[in-house]
All heavy atoms as TSV, in Angstrom:
chain	resi	resn	atom	element	x	y	z
A	1	MET	N	N	-69.077	12.151	2.605
A	1	MET	CA	C	-69.328	10.791	2.207
A	1	MET	C	C	-68.796	10.523	0.811
A	1	MET	O	O	-68.637	11.490	-0.017
A	1	MET	CB	C	-70.853	10.571	2.134
A	1	MET	CG	C	-71.504	10.377	3.437
A	1	MET	SD	S	-73.174	9.817	3.108
A	1	MET	CE	C	-73.836	9.850	4.736
A	2	THR	N	N	-68.502	9.236	0.529
A	2	THR	CA	C	-67.971	8.880	-0.803
A	2	THR	C	C	-69.197	8.607	-1.678
A	2	THR	O	O	-70.282	8.358	-1.230
A	2	THR	CB	C	-67.099	7.640	-0.762
A	2	THR	OG1	O	-67.794	6.603	-0.170
A	2	THR	CG2	C	-65.829	7.919	0.098
A	3	ASP	N	N	-68.934	8.663	-3.016
A	3	ASP	CA	C	-70.025	8.493	-3.980
A	3	ASP	C	C	-70.036	6.984	-4.353
A	3	ASP	O	O	-69.437	6.571	-5.271
A	3	ASP	CB	C	-69.705	9.410	-5.173
A	3	ASP	CG	C	-70.902	9.417	-6.168
A	3	ASP	OD1	O	-72.018	9.134	-5.717
A	3	ASP	OD2	O	-70.707	9.752	-7.334
A	4	THR	N	N	-70.802	6.218	-3.606
A	4	THR	CA	C	-70.943	4.844	-3.792
A	4	THR	C	C	-72.432	4.518	-4.088
A	4	THR	O	O	-73.315	5.361	-3.750
A	4	THR	CB	C	-70.492	3.997	-2.561
A	4	THR	OG1	O	-71.371	4.346	-1.514
A	4	THR	CG2	C	-69.075	4.323	-2.111
A	5	PRO	N	N	-72.745	3.334	-4.557
A	5	PRO	CA	C	-74.141	2.950	-4.761
A	5	PRO	C	C	-74.959	2.999	-3.494
A	5	PRO	O	O	-76.056	3.475	-3.481
A	5	PRO	CB	C	-74.030	1.558	-5.335
A	5	PRO	CG	C	-72.735	1.487	-6.031
A	5	PRO	CD	C	-71.860	2.344	-5.186
A	6	ASP	N	N	-74.324	2.598	-2.383
A	6	ASP	CA	C	-74.976	2.649	-1.124
A	6	ASP	C	C	-75.319	4.119	-0.700
A	6	ASP	O	O	-76.456	4.330	-0.213
A	6	ASP	CB	C	-74.164	2.036	-0.002
A	6	ASP	CG	C	-74.058	0.552	-0.136
A	6	ASP	OD1	O	-74.814	-0.121	-0.867
A	6	ASP	OD2	O	-73.089	-0.015	0.527
A	7	THR	N	N	-74.383	5.026	-0.934
A	7	THR	CA	C	-74.595	6.404	-0.653
A	7	THR	C	C	-75.681	6.924	-1.531
A	7	THR	O	O	-76.602	7.684	-1.076
A	7	THR	CB	C	-73.345	7.265	-0.811
A	7	THR	OG1	O	-72.410	6.651	0.043
A	7	THR	CG2	C	-73.516	8.701	-0.490
A	8	ALA	N	N	-75.758	6.574	-2.767
A	8	ALA	CA	C	-76.825	7.038	-3.669
A	8	ALA	C	C	-78.205	6.589	-3.178
A	8	ALA	O	O	-79.169	7.351	-3.226
A	8	ALA	CB	C	-76.563	6.564	-5.087
A	9	VAL	N	N	-78.340	5.370	-2.861
A	9	VAL	CA	C	-79.582	4.851	-2.299
A	9	VAL	C	C	-80.016	5.526	-1.040
A	9	VAL	O	O	-81.139	5.987	-0.922
A	9	VAL	CB	C	-79.524	3.297	-2.070
A	9	VAL	CG1	C	-80.754	2.828	-1.343
A	9	VAL	CG2	C	-79.342	2.578	-3.443
A	10	LEU	N	N	-79.068	5.751	-0.134
A	10	LEU	CA	C	-79.357	6.442	1.115
A	10	LEU	C	C	-79.780	7.876	0.814
A	10	LEU	O	O	-80.752	8.358	1.392
A	10	LEU	CB	C	-78.157	6.433	2.060
A	10	LEU	CG	C	-78.412	7.130	3.398
A	10	LEU	CD1	C	-79.565	6.512	4.227
A	10	LEU	CD2	C	-77.068	7.073	4.233
A	11	ASP	N	N	-79.055	8.577	0.001
A	11	ASP	CA	C	-79.419	9.942	-0.401
A	11	ASP	C	C	-80.797	10.024	-0.951
A	11	ASP	O	O	-81.579	10.930	-0.642
A	11	ASP	CB	C	-78.457	10.570	-1.327
A	11	ASP	CG	C	-77.078	10.885	-0.596
A	11	ASP	OD1	O	-77.010	10.859	0.637
A	11	ASP	OD2	O	-76.103	11.083	-1.376
A	12	ALA	N	N	-81.126	9.088	-1.934
A	12	ALA	CA	C	-82.381	9.059	-2.508
A	12	ALA	C	C	-83.460	8.790	-1.539
A	12	ALA	O	O	-84.578	9.366	-1.541
A	12	ALA	CB	C	-82.418	8.041	-3.751
A	13	ALA	N	N	-83.215	7.819	-0.617
A	13	ALA	CA	C	-84.234	7.542	0.383
A	13	ALA	C	C	-84.500	8.731	1.285
A	13	ALA	O	O	-85.667	9.065	1.598
A	13	ALA	CB	C	-83.754	6.326	1.197
A	14	LEU	N	N	-83.441	9.449	1.721
A	14	LEU	CA	C	-83.675	10.617	2.596
A	14	LEU	C	C	-84.410	11.683	1.884
A	14	LEU	O	O	-85.320	12.336	2.451
A	14	LEU	CB	C	-82.306	11.153	3.099
A	14	LEU	CG	C	-81.606	10.200	4.053
A	14	LEU	CD1	C	-80.209	10.725	4.324
A	14	LEU	CD2	C	-82.444	10.041	5.358
A	15	GLN	N	N	-84.145	11.874	0.575
A	15	GLN	CA	C	-84.819	12.899	-0.228
A	15	GLN	C	C	-86.349	12.502	-0.335
A	15	GLN	O	O	-87.237	13.388	-0.250
A	15	GLN	CB	C	-84.254	12.989	-1.589
A	15	GLN	CG	C	-82.923	13.677	-1.615
A	15	GLN	CD	C	-82.254	13.661	-3.026
A	15	GLN	OE1	O	-82.876	13.381	-3.977
A	15	GLN	NE2	N	-80.954	13.897	-3.066
A	16	MET	N	N	-86.561	11.211	-0.521
A	16	MET	CA	C	-88.028	10.819	-0.723
A	16	MET	C	C	-88.765	10.851	0.620
A	16	MET	O	O	-89.992	11.120	0.601
A	16	MET	CB	C	-88.079	9.411	-1.343
A	16	MET	CG	C	-87.551	9.342	-2.753
A	16	MET	SD	S	-88.351	10.538	-3.942
A	16	MET	CE	C	-87.066	11.842	-3.931
A	17	VAL	N	N	-88.096	10.623	1.716
A	17	VAL	CA	C	-88.750	10.781	2.997
A	17	VAL	C	C	-89.163	12.277	3.110
A	17	VAL	O	O	-90.274	12.579	3.596
A	17	VAL	CB	C	-87.868	10.307	4.172
A	17	VAL	CG1	C	-88.452	10.775	5.508
A	17	VAL	CG2	C	-87.776	8.852	4.164
A	18	ASP	N	N	-88.278	13.165	2.740
A	18	ASP	CA	C	-88.599	14.577	2.768
A	18	ASP	C	C	-89.756	14.899	1.864
A	18	ASP	O	O	-90.689	15.621	2.221
A	18	ASP	CB	C	-87.340	15.420	2.381
A	18	ASP	CG	C	-87.579	16.904	2.535
A	18	ASP	OD1	O	-88.044	17.256	3.571
A	18	ASP	OD2	O	-87.224	17.618	1.546
A	19	VAL	N	N	-89.715	14.314	0.651
A	19	VAL	CA	C	-90.847	14.529	-0.288
A	19	VAL	C	C	-92.175	14.003	0.394
A	19	VAL	O	O	-93.223	14.696	0.272
A	19	VAL	CB	C	-90.585	13.824	-1.637
A	19	VAL	CG1	C	-91.824	13.784	-2.499
A	19	VAL	CG2	C	-89.443	14.508	-2.349
A	20	TRP	N	N	-92.123	12.814	0.961
A	20	TRP	CA	C	-93.323	12.256	1.545
A	20	TRP	C	C	-93.848	13.171	2.592
A	20	TRP	O	O	-95.076	13.423	2.701
A	20	TRP	CB	C	-92.933	10.917	2.191
A	20	TRP	CG	C	-94.109	10.288	2.894
A	20	TRP	CD1	C	-94.431	10.455	4.209
A	20	TRP	CD2	C	-95.054	9.452	2.333
A	20	TRP	NE1	N	-95.550	9.744	4.446
A	20	TRP	CE2	C	-96.025	9.099	3.367
A	20	TRP	CE3	C	-95.348	8.965	1.060
A	20	TRP	CZ2	C	-97.116	8.296	3.128
A	20	TRP	CZ3	C	-96.416	8.151	0.897
A	20	TRP	CH2	C	-97.317	7.794	1.917
A	21	ASN	N	N	-93.013	13.712	3.437
A	21	ASN	CA	C	-93.439	14.622	4.488
A	21	ASN	C	C	-94.056	15.917	3.990
A	21	ASN	O	O	-94.877	16.537	4.693
A	21	ASN	CB	C	-92.278	14.958	5.485
A	21	ASN	CG	C	-91.895	13.720	6.311
A	21	ASN	OD1	O	-92.726	12.856	6.610
A	21	ASN	ND2	N	-90.637	13.620	6.670
A	22	ARG	N	N	-93.712	16.300	2.836
A	22	ARG	CA	C	-94.300	17.559	2.181
A	22	ARG	C	C	-95.524	17.291	1.450
A	22	ARG	O	O	-96.223	18.196	1.036
A	22	ARG	CB	C	-93.232	18.176	1.348
A	22	ARG	CG	C	-92.102	18.823	2.216
A	22	ARG	CD	C	-91.139	19.677	1.345
A	22	ARG	NE	N	-90.218	18.724	0.673
A	22	ARG	CZ	C	-89.849	18.765	-0.578
A	22	ARG	NH1	N	-90.290	19.712	-1.362
A	22	ARG	NH2	N	-89.024	17.844	-1.091
A	23	LEU	N	N	-95.863	16.005	1.131
A	23	LEU	CA	C	-97.112	15.705	0.410
A	23	LEU	C	C	-98.296	16.043	1.293
A	23	LEU	O	O	-98.319	15.866	2.449
A	23	LEU	CB	C	-97.215	14.227	0.031
A	23	LEU	CG	C	-96.173	13.736	-0.978
A	23	LEU	CD1	C	-96.268	12.164	-1.121
A	23	LEU	CD2	C	-96.350	14.402	-2.326
A	24	SER	N	N	-99.393	16.380	0.594
A	24	SER	CA	C	-100.639	16.587	1.280
A	24	SER	C	C	-101.170	15.229	1.795
A	24	SER	O	O	-100.768	14.152	1.301
A	24	SER	CB	C	-101.692	17.177	0.391
A	24	SER	OG	O	-102.066	16.290	-0.631
A	25	ALA	N	N	-102.046	15.270	2.737
A	25	ALA	CA	C	-102.649	14.034	3.311
A	25	ALA	C	C	-103.385	13.234	2.167
A	25	ALA	O	O	-103.345	12.069	2.160
A	25	ALA	CB	C	-103.614	14.398	4.437
A	26	ASP	N	N	-103.973	13.949	1.238
A	26	ASP	CA	C	-104.668	13.298	0.184
A	26	ASP	C	C	-103.789	12.570	-0.769
A	26	ASP	O	O	-103.970	11.427	-1.121
A	26	ASP	CB	C	-105.484	14.317	-0.668
A	26	ASP	CG	C	-106.638	14.902	0.008
A	26	ASP	OD1	O	-107.159	14.305	0.982
A	26	ASP	OD2	O	-107.145	15.984	-0.361
A	27	LYS	N	N	-102.591	13.188	-1.000
A	27	LYS	CA	C	-101.583	12.498	-1.938
A	27	LYS	C	C	-100.979	11.330	-1.173
A	27	LYS	O	O	-100.735	10.248	-1.846
A	27	LYS	CB	C	-100.568	13.481	-2.387
A	27	LYS	CG	C	-101.106	14.438	-3.397
A	27	LYS	CD	C	-100.037	15.380	-3.975
A	27	LYS	CE	C	-100.663	16.351	-4.960
A	27	LYS	NZ	N	-99.745	17.197	-5.555
A	28	GLN	N	N	-100.699	11.459	0.123
A	28	GLN	CA	C	-100.207	10.341	0.880
A	28	GLN	C	C	-101.199	9.170	0.841
A	28	GLN	O	O	-100.838	8.009	0.686
A	28	GLN	CB	C	-99.918	10.783	2.292
A	28	GLN	CG	C	-98.647	11.604	2.439
A	28	GLN	CD	C	-98.331	11.977	3.880
A	28	GLN	OE1	O	-99.132	11.652	4.817
A	28	GLN	NE2	N	-97.249	12.625	4.102
A	29	ALA	N	N	-102.502	9.499	0.998
A	29	ALA	CA	C	-103.550	8.528	1.019
A	29	ALA	C	C	-103.632	7.763	-0.349
A	29	ALA	O	O	-103.734	6.547	-0.322
A	29	ALA	CB	C	-104.874	9.093	1.353
A	30	LEU	N	N	-103.448	8.510	-1.403
A	30	LEU	CA	C	-103.457	7.882	-2.691
A	30	LEU	C	C	-102.288	6.913	-2.874
A	30	LEU	O	O	-102.522	5.821	-3.448
A	30	LEU	CB	C	-103.447	8.924	-3.822
A	30	LEU	CG	C	-104.729	9.685	-4.034
A	30	LEU	CD1	C	-104.408	10.888	-5.065
A	30	LEU	CD2	C	-105.799	8.816	-4.575
A	31	LEU	N	N	-101.079	7.320	-2.441
A	31	LEU	CA	C	-99.986	6.437	-2.518
A	31	LEU	C	C	-100.110	5.254	-1.584
A	31	LEU	O	O	-99.712	4.092	-2.003
A	31	LEU	CB	C	-98.646	7.198	-2.150
A	31	LEU	CG	C	-98.151	8.172	-3.233
A	31	LEU	CD1	C	-97.073	9.059	-2.661
A	31	LEU	CD2	C	-97.713	7.496	-4.431
A	32	LEU	N	N	-100.677	5.414	-0.424
A	32	LEU	CA	C	-100.880	4.254	0.461
A	32	LEU	C	C	-101.893	3.321	-0.139
A	32	LEU	O	O	-101.687	2.096	-0.018
A	32	LEU	CB	C	-101.407	4.820	1.855
A	32	LEU	CG	C	-100.318	5.527	2.674
A	32	LEU	CD1	C	-100.949	6.035	3.868
A	32	LEU	CD2	C	-99.159	4.496	3.006
A	33	LYS	N	N	-102.912	3.875	-0.815
A	33	LYS	CA	C	-103.950	2.995	-1.460
A	33	LYS	C	C	-103.246	2.189	-2.558
A	33	LYS	O	O	-103.512	1.017	-2.723
A	33	LYS	CB	C	-105.116	3.819	-1.950
A	33	LYS	CG	C	-106.154	2.995	-2.644
A	33	LYS	CD	C	-107.318	3.881	-3.074
A	33	LYS	CE	C	-108.381	3.041	-3.688
A	33	LYS	NZ	N	-109.482	3.865	-4.187
A	34	ARG	N	N	-102.397	2.855	-3.302
A	34	ARG	CA	C	-101.754	2.107	-4.453
A	34	ARG	C	C	-100.720	1.141	-4.006
A	34	ARG	O	O	-100.636	0.098	-4.603
A	34	ARG	CB	C	-101.147	3.241	-5.418
A	34	ARG	CG	C	-100.446	2.538	-6.587
A	34	ARG	CD	C	-100.029	3.500	-7.582
A	34	ARG	NE	N	-99.430	2.829	-8.676
A	34	ARG	CZ	C	-98.872	3.425	-9.760
A	34	ARG	NH1	N	-99.001	4.719	-9.890
A	34	ARG	NH2	N	-98.281	2.685	-10.652
A	35	PHE	N	N	-99.877	1.501	-3.018
A	35	PHE	CA	C	-98.745	0.625	-2.622
A	35	PHE	C	C	-98.947	-0.176	-1.379
A	35	PHE	O	O	-98.125	-0.996	-1.003
A	35	PHE	CB	C	-97.489	1.487	-2.586
A	35	PHE	CG	C	-97.090	2.045	-3.868
A	35	PHE	CD1	C	-97.261	3.372	-4.194
A	35	PHE	CD2	C	-96.541	1.229	-4.887
A	35	PHE	CE1	C	-96.909	3.933	-5.415
A	35	PHE	CE2	C	-96.173	1.757	-6.079
A	35	PHE	CZ	C	-96.358	3.087	-6.402
A	36	GLY	N	N	-99.991	0.113	-0.618
A	36	GLY	CA	C	-100.343	-0.653	0.524
A	36	GLY	C	C	-99.761	-0.209	1.874
A	36	GLY	O	O	-100.404	-0.208	2.903
A	37	THR	N	N	-98.491	0.198	1.873
A	37	THR	CA	C	-97.820	0.674	3.068
A	37	THR	C	C	-96.996	1.863	2.783
A	37	THR	O	O	-96.596	2.117	1.562
A	37	THR	CB	C	-96.953	-0.377	3.707
A	37	THR	OG1	O	-95.884	-0.652	2.851
A	37	THR	CG2	C	-97.657	-1.650	4.011
A	38	GLN	N	N	-96.640	2.626	3.757
A	38	GLN	CA	C	-95.759	3.818	3.588
A	38	GLN	C	C	-94.411	3.323	3.097
A	38	GLN	O	O	-93.730	3.954	2.261
A	38	GLN	CB	C	-95.640	4.584	4.892
A	38	GLN	CG	C	-94.727	5.751	4.727
A	38	GLN	CD	C	-94.596	6.626	6.011
A	38	GLN	OE1	O	-95.245	6.329	7.022
A	38	GLN	NE2	N	-93.878	7.644	5.980
A	39	GLU	N	N	-93.967	2.212	3.648
A	39	GLU	CA	C	-92.654	1.615	3.205
A	39	GLU	C	C	-92.652	1.321	1.772
A	39	GLU	O	O	-91.667	1.625	1.034
A	39	GLU	CB	C	-92.278	0.429	4.055
A	39	GLU	CG	C	-91.933	0.714	5.488
A	39	GLU	CD	C	-93.210	0.850	6.411
A	39	GLU	OE1	O	-94.313	0.611	5.927
A	39	GLU	OE2	O	-93.045	1.211	7.546
A	40	ASN	N	N	-93.710	0.653	1.265
A	40	ASN	CA	C	-93.772	0.408	-0.210
A	40	ASN	C	C	-93.796	1.674	-1.014
A	40	ASN	O	O	-93.237	1.726	-2.089
A	40	ASN	CB	C	-94.937	-0.556	-0.460
A	40	ASN	CG	C	-94.768	-1.951	0.067
A	40	ASN	OD1	O	-93.630	-2.362	0.405
A	40	ASN	ND2	N	-95.873	-2.613	0.168
A	41	ALA	N	N	-94.586	2.620	-0.518
A	41	ALA	CA	C	-94.705	3.884	-1.254
A	41	ALA	C	C	-93.388	4.592	-1.382
A	41	ALA	O	O	-92.962	5.090	-2.427
A	41	ALA	CB	C	-95.793	4.832	-0.672
A	42	LEU	N	N	-92.672	4.656	-0.208
A	42	LEU	CA	C	-91.299	5.254	-0.221
A	42	LEU	C	C	-90.358	4.474	-1.108
A	42	LEU	O	O	-89.529	5.058	-1.809
A	42	LEU	CB	C	-90.798	5.368	1.225
A	42	LEU	CG	C	-91.440	6.477	2.065
A	42	LEU	CD1	C	-91.008	6.312	3.494
A	42	LEU	CD2	C	-91.104	7.818	1.534
A	43	ALA	N	N	-90.461	3.176	-1.061
A	43	ALA	CA	C	-89.538	2.359	-1.945
A	43	ALA	C	C	-89.857	2.661	-3.438
A	43	ALA	O	O	-88.874	2.791	-4.262
A	43	ALA	CB	C	-89.740	0.856	-1.679
A	44	ALA	N	N	-91.088	2.786	-3.777
A	44	ALA	CA	C	-91.412	3.184	-5.152
A	44	ALA	C	C	-90.898	4.596	-5.527
A	44	ALA	O	O	-90.369	4.824	-6.605
A	44	ALA	CB	C	-92.956	3.122	-5.366
A	45	LEU	N	N	-91.015	5.525	-4.565
A	45	LEU	CA	C	-90.490	6.910	-4.781
A	45	LEU	C	C	-88.925	6.850	-4.932
A	45	LEU	O	O	-88.369	7.538	-5.865
A	45	LEU	CB	C	-90.910	7.831	-3.679
A	45	LEU	CG	C	-92.343	8.232	-3.540
A	45	LEU	CD1	C	-92.606	8.934	-2.212
A	45	LEU	CD2	C	-92.756	9.038	-4.750
A	46	VAL	N	N	-88.334	6.059	-4.165
A	46	VAL	CA	C	-86.821	5.955	-4.253
A	46	VAL	C	C	-86.435	5.346	-5.529
A	46	VAL	O	O	-85.526	5.871	-6.207
A	46	VAL	CB	C	-86.286	5.195	-3.002
A	46	VAL	CG1	C	-84.803	4.840	-3.230
A	46	VAL	CG2	C	-86.414	5.950	-1.750
A	47	THR	N	N	-87.071	4.313	-5.924
A	47	THR	CA	C	-86.780	3.595	-7.181
A	47	THR	C	C	-86.965	4.594	-8.305
A	47	THR	O	O	-86.126	4.627	-9.248
A	47	THR	CB	C	-87.673	2.369	-7.363
A	47	THR	OG1	O	-87.410	1.506	-6.255
A	47	THR	CG2	C	-87.338	1.652	-8.625
A	48	THR	N	N	-88.063	5.358	-8.307
A	48	THR	CA	C	-88.313	6.247	-9.364
A	48	THR	C	C	-87.207	7.326	-9.438
A	48	THR	O	O	-86.720	7.660	-10.559
A	48	THR	CB	C	-89.684	7.000	-9.129
A	48	THR	OG1	O	-90.672	5.968	-9.163
A	48	THR	CG2	C	-90.012	7.950	-10.230
A	49	GLN	N	N	-86.798	7.767	-8.277
A	49	GLN	CA	C	-85.717	8.776	-8.239
A	49	GLN	C	C	-84.402	8.258	-8.792
A	49	GLN	O	O	-83.670	8.894	-9.481
A	49	GLN	CB	C	-85.546	9.252	-6.780
A	49	GLN	CG	C	-84.452	10.250	-6.549
A	49	GLN	CD	C	-84.637	11.568	-7.186
A	49	GLN	OE1	O	-85.812	11.920	-7.458
A	49	GLN	NE2	N	-83.600	12.331	-7.465
A	50	LEU	N	N	-84.026	6.970	-8.345
A	50	LEU	CA	C	-82.811	6.390	-8.809
A	50	LEU	C	C	-82.787	6.113	-10.273
A	50	LEU	O	O	-81.732	6.078	-10.964
A	50	LEU	CB	C	-82.510	5.061	-8.027
A	50	LEU	CG	C	-82.189	5.315	-6.563
A	50	LEU	CD1	C	-82.083	3.922	-5.839
A	50	LEU	CD2	C	-80.855	6.080	-6.461
A	51	LEU	N	N	-83.988	5.789	-10.879
A	51	LEU	CA	C	-84.020	5.403	-12.260
A	51	LEU	C	C	-84.255	6.611	-13.203
A	51	LEU	O	O	-84.216	6.452	-14.413
A	51	LEU	CB	C	-85.144	4.357	-12.498
A	51	LEU	CG	C	-84.874	3.015	-11.855
A	51	LEU	CD1	C	-86.134	2.122	-12.115
A	51	LEU	CD2	C	-83.642	2.373	-12.290
A	52	ALA	N	N	-84.582	7.760	-12.596
A	52	ALA	CA	C	-84.837	8.964	-13.355
A	52	ALA	C	C	-83.530	9.413	-14.059
A	52	ALA	O	O	-82.435	9.260	-13.498
A	52	ALA	CB	C	-85.317	10.080	-12.471
A	53	PRO	N	N	-83.594	9.920	-15.274
A	53	PRO	CA	C	-82.431	10.408	-15.901
A	53	PRO	C	C	-81.802	11.501	-15.159
A	53	PRO	O	O	-82.480	12.328	-14.479
A	53	PRO	CB	C	-82.926	10.935	-17.233
A	53	PRO	CG	C	-84.347	10.538	-17.344
A	53	PRO	CD	C	-84.800	10.096	-16.058
A	54	ALA	N	N	-80.471	11.522	-15.139
A	54	ALA	CA	C	-79.742	12.532	-14.409
A	54	ALA	C	C	-80.030	13.930	-14.996
A	54	ALA	O	O	-80.129	14.073	-16.203
A	54	ALA	CB	C	-78.252	12.275	-14.480
A	55	GLN	N	N	-80.261	14.873	-14.083
A	55	GLN	CA	C	-80.551	16.265	-14.514
A	55	GLN	C	C	-79.318	17.111	-14.399
A	55	GLN	O	O	-78.636	17.080	-13.344
A	55	GLN	CB	C	-81.655	16.858	-13.679
A	55	GLN	CG	C	-82.972	16.097	-13.843
A	55	GLN	CD	C	-84.075	16.687	-13.003
A	55	GLN	OE1	O	-83.929	17.792	-12.462
A	55	GLN	NE2	N	-85.173	16.016	-12.887
A	56	ALA	N	N	-78.975	17.776	-15.497
A	56	ALA	CA	C	-77.750	18.521	-15.471
A	56	ALA	C	C	-77.893	19.865	-14.762
A	56	ALA	O	O	-78.962	20.392	-14.648
A	56	ALA	CB	C	-77.303	18.838	-16.946
């Protein structure tokens, strides 16, 4: 794949779905309570990942 903004968003989304699947049920419940839906919680996780400073 090429390194485009679309690819970066897709990669971040796939990583956050993986993170979501590894969260405990309690942590998922807390995120659902805060964000309302799994989609909103994943969007927040993706945004956080995309805005995080690059790690060397």
